[in-house]
C-alpha positions, 0 to 999 in steps of 0.5 A: 910053385915058384915066382916066375913064369916060362913065357912060350914066345910065339906073336905079340902079346895082347891083353889077358882081358881083351874083349873078342873082336870075332865072337859073334860071327865066326862058327868054330867047330872041334873033331877030336879022332881016335881014343884021344877023343873016344875018352874026352868025357872022362879026361873033361871030368878028371881036368875040372875035378882038379881044377875045382880043387885048385880054386877051393885051395887057393885061399887056404895054400900059403904057398898058391897065396904068396904066388899069386900076391906076388903075380899080382903085385906085378900084373895087378889086381884083377890077374887071373889063372888062365882057366878061371879068367875064361870059364868063372863057372868051373862046369863048362871049362872043357878041352874042345870049349877051350879051344872054340873060345880060344879061335873066337877071341883071337881070330881076326875079324871076318874070319867065317868058319873055323875047323879043327881036327885033332888027331893025337895028344900025349901027356905025361903021367896023365891019369887016362892010359889012352892020353899017356905019353912021354911028352906033352904033344898034340897035333892036329890042323886048323882050317878057315872056310868061306860062306861058300865051304872053300879052304882059305887058310890051312895049317898043319901043327904039332905042338910041345909043350916042356914040363919044364920050362927053360927061360924064367921070365916074370909074369906081367899081366899080358897073355895067358898063364896056367898051372902046371903043378899038381892043380894043373889041367895039362890037356887043357893047358895044351889045347889051348896052346896048341890053339894060339900056335895054330892061329899064330901059324895062320894069322900072322898079324893077329897079334895072338896072345902068349901063353905062361906057364908057372913053376913048381 
């Protein structure tokens, strides 16, 4: 894994550890349909196992330790990977949990309810056959409802997360960073990417953070 990360640009960057302004008020529901949703529990278990292995391996793996040291040289000693920063307890990590937390943190103040319907996901080489496909792809709809249940904003989005990045930009501590190598959590990373992109489309003035992905 190399020193650089690639930024998938969409909207302005925000501080990695920026406090949530909406977590006490916004209600988030996530519905996942089809075979994608039917295998969610098993998929989450696999991704938690990979994340746990990644956290245990970091202090002992010379290549990971080198990359983390270089990232912190640029971005500060508090730099952490996205999963670890948002979910210190790996047992709390999950695909729907990541989506809900990102909406709570980055939806504009005053948003009452956000509903998300995910209908399609594919990941090259996924451990689960139901999730396997030729590209990192997720399709779904995000909508905001007011207190009376009326739709205020809605966007349907199909996100593609490239496994090999096209532009190398040093990570400097703004935005989120995820690992795409052998210890990565591809489904949760893809869900995070989709969520941030959908939020940015619905709320272009909300300064939704960028997502960086490490390169092997």
